[in-house]
C-alpha positions in Angstrom: 94.8 120.8 78.5 91.5 120.4 76.8 88.9 117.8 77.7 89.3 115.7 74.5 93.0 115.3 75.1 92.4 114.4 78.7 89.9 111.7 77.6 92.4 110.3 75.1 95.2 110.2 77.7 92.8 108.5 80.2 91.8 106.0 77.5 95.4 105.1 76.7 96.2 104.4 80.3 93.0 102.8 81.3 92.2 99.2 82.3 88.9 97.5 82.5 86.7 97.8 85.6 84.6 95.3 87.5 81.7 94.8 89.9 82.8 94.4 93.4 81.1 94.4 96.8 80.8 97.5 98.9 82.1 95.9 102.1 85.5 95.2 103.5 87.2 98.5 102.5 88.6 99.5 99.2 91.3 97.3 97.7 94.5 99.0 96.9 95.4 98.9 93.2 98.9 100.5 93.5 101.8 99.0 95.2 105.3 100.5 95.5 104.3 103.3 93.1 103.2 100.9 90.4 99.8 99.7 89.1 99.6 96.0 90.0 100.3 93.6 87.2 97.2 91.7 88.1 94.1 93.5 89.3 91.7 91.1 91.1 88.2 92.1 90.1 85.5 90.1 91.7 82.2 89.8 89.8 80.3 89.5 93.1 77.3 91.8 92.8 75.8 92.9 96.1 74.6 96.4 97.1 77.0 98.4 94.9 78.4 98.7 91.5 82.1 99.5 91.7 84.4 100.5 88.9 88.0 101.5 88.5 89.6 103.9 86.0 93.3 104.4 85.3 94.4 107.7 83.9 97.6 109.5 82.9 98.6 113.0 82.0 101.1 114.7 79.8 104.5 114.1 81.5 105.7 117.4 80.0 103.4 119.4 82.3 105.3 121.8 84.5 104.1 120.8 88.0 103.5 117.6 89.8 100.2 119.0 90.9 99.0 119.5 87.3 100.1 116.0 86.3 98.3 114.4 89.2 95.2 116.5 88.8 94.8 115.7 85.2 95.6 112.0 85.7 92.9 111.9 88.4 90.3 113.6 86.2 91.1 111.2 83.4 90.8 108.2 85.7 87.4 109.5 87.0 86.1 109.9 83.4 87.3 106.4 82.6 85.7 104.9 85.7 82.4 106.6 84.9 82.6 105.2 81.3 83.3 101.7 82.6 80.5 102.0 85.1 78.0 103.1 82.5 79.0 100.0 80.3 78.5 97.7 83.3 75.2 99.2 84.3 73.8 98.9 80.8 74.4 95.1 81.1 72.6 94.7 84.4 69.6 92.4 84.1 66.2 93.6 85.3 63.3 91.5 86.6 61.6 90.2 83.5 64.8 89.4 81.7 65.4 92.8 80.1 68.7 94.6 80.4 69.1 98.3 81.2 70.4 98.8 77.7 67.2 97.5 76.3 65.2 99.7 78.7 67.2 102.7 77.4 66.2 101.8 73.8 62.5 102.1 74.9 62.9 105.3 76.9 65.5 107.7 75.5 65.4 110.0 78.6 66.6 107.1 80.7 70.2 107.4 79.4 70.6 111.0 80.4 69.3 110.3 83.9 71.6 107.3 84.1 74.6 109.4 83.1 73.7 112.0 85.8 73.4 109.3 88.4 76.8 107.8 87.5 78.4 111.3 87.6 77.2 111.4 91.2 78.9 108.1 92.1 81.1 108.1 95.2 84.8 108.3 94.7 86.2 105.8 97.3 89.9 106.1 96.6 92.4 107.9 94.4 95.8 106.3 94.3 98.8 107.9 92.5 101.6 106.0 90.9 105.3 107.0 90.9 105.0 108.4 87.4 102.0 110.6 88.4 99.3 108.3 86.9 96.2 107.7 88.9 93.9 104.8 89.8 90.4 105.8 90.9 87.9 103.5 92.6 84.3 104.6 92.6 81.0 103.0 93.6 77.3 103.5 93.1 74.6 102.0 95.3 72.3 99.7 93.3 69.4 101.0 95.3 70.0 104.5 93.8 69.9 103.1 90.3 66.7 101.1 91.1 65.1 104.2 92.5 66.1 106.4 89.6 64.8 103.9 87.1 61.8 102.8 89.0 62.7 99.1 88.5 64.2 96.2 90.5 67.3 94.3 89.5 67.3 90.5 89.1 
């Protein structure tokens, strides 16, 4: 399956992500083989930016392993996309957002994407239909160091 198709499948099955704290363990998003009807996403911003991604794969694939692998890959890509969107909205000291800083320094976005690709995958949960929910986090300190700024 090609990357573009995997992205589309991930986008179809994806939910939004949120900022959560990095303490207290990773909240389970799957119960009894199903994605929860309500996903509690706390806007509390502390030391980490945490995002979730939900992905699916083609149910016609031959093996369970293939379906789970592609669903996980799609969920990771979706979580990275959501994390990038959240990071762009973070306010810096001085009232600027990261998105505004990117407009002034075009190399910043590529460094930001690389940093997000290095985010820690905390949990991969599979659903009964071989979908996947991935939770990942990125320390704010790593972002601040990479950008040479401090967050508000």
